[in-house]
N, C-alpha and C positions, 0 to 999 in steps of 0.2 A: 556899557559906556564908561567914561573916565571916572565918574563919581562912584561907581560901584567898586572900582579898584582901590579907593581910599576907605571905603566903608567895610571894615573887617566883620562887623556884626552880621552882614548879609552872607558871609561865608565864601566869597569869591577869592580866587588867587590873585586877582588884580592884574597889574601890568606885567608881572614876572611870567605868568603863563603865556601871555601874548608874545613876550620876548623869546621864550623857549620855542613857541610855535614858529615864529619867524626865522630863528636860527636853524631849526631843523628843516624848514621848508627850503631855505637857501642851500642846504646840503642834499636836496632831493628826497627828503623824508616826510613823515607825517607823525602826528600825535593824536591818535584816536583815544577818546575818553568814554568810559561807561560808568553808570551809577544805577543802583537799585532804587534810588529815590532819596528824599530828604532824610538826613541823619543816618544814611546807610553807607556813607563813604563814597569815594570815587576811585576809579582805576585809570591811570594814564599809561599808555604804552608808547614807547619811543620806537619808531620804525625808521631805520636808515638803510639805504641801499648797500649791498655788499661792496667791499673794497674793490676798486678797479686797479688795473695795472698802473704803475706810476708813469707820468709823462716822460718822454725822452728829453734829455737836457737840451738837445738842439732845436726843439720846437718852441719858438718865442711866444706863440699864442697860449701856451700852457704855463707861462712863467708869471711870477708875482714879484716885483722889485728885483728882477735879475736872478731869482731863486726858483726852483721848481715849485709849482703850486702846492704840492704836498708838504713843503717845508713848514707851513703854518701850524701843522699838528704838533702838539706838545707844548703849546703856549701855556704859561702859568696864568690862571684867571682867578681873581679874588671876587667872590660873590657876596654882596652886602644887601640883605633884605630882612626886614623885621618879621616877615612871615616865614617860619621855619620850613613849612611844606613847600612853599614856592622856591625857596633857596635850594632845597633838596632836589626838586624837579629840574631846575636849571643846572645844578651840579651834575646830575646823572646825564642830562642831555649833552653837556660839554665834555664829560668824561667819555661818553660813547663816541664822540668825534675825535678823541685822541688827546684832549687837553688835560692838564693837571689842575685840579681845582681845590680851593679851600672856601669855606663859608663862614660868615660872621653875621650875627643878628643885630648888632648895634655898633654905632660909629667908634666908641672907644676900643672895643675889642678888634674892630676892623683895622684900626690904625696900628695897633700892636702886631696883629697878624701880618699886615703888609710889610712891616719892618723885618719880620722873620722870614716870610715866604717870598718876598720880593717879586710880586707879579708884574714884571715888566718885560718888554721884548728883549730877545737875545741880541746883543749889539753886533754879533758876528755876521 
């Protein structure tokens, strides 16, 4: 539930893991998790389908804002999360999808990183 996401003492990854699962699910993948039990750690595996052929430029059903659907790959994404493990999982998932990521654990460092990294859409 939502309360567990805020209670770090219970060991959950909170909302970030849910976001990762949703993003990967939207790309046709999954995130199976395994653990040997309490205090034994957890292993998350990111499974994504193999790359398919790029859509043809003349197929309007495969376009996003007038560009081929594959043009969204390579977007710069700044991840801000006070849970280092959750930020790392999200960073790995987005990197596997072809995005360029940076992570920050607190707002002041995130603001500085945003100035340098400039995680915004390409205006082209």
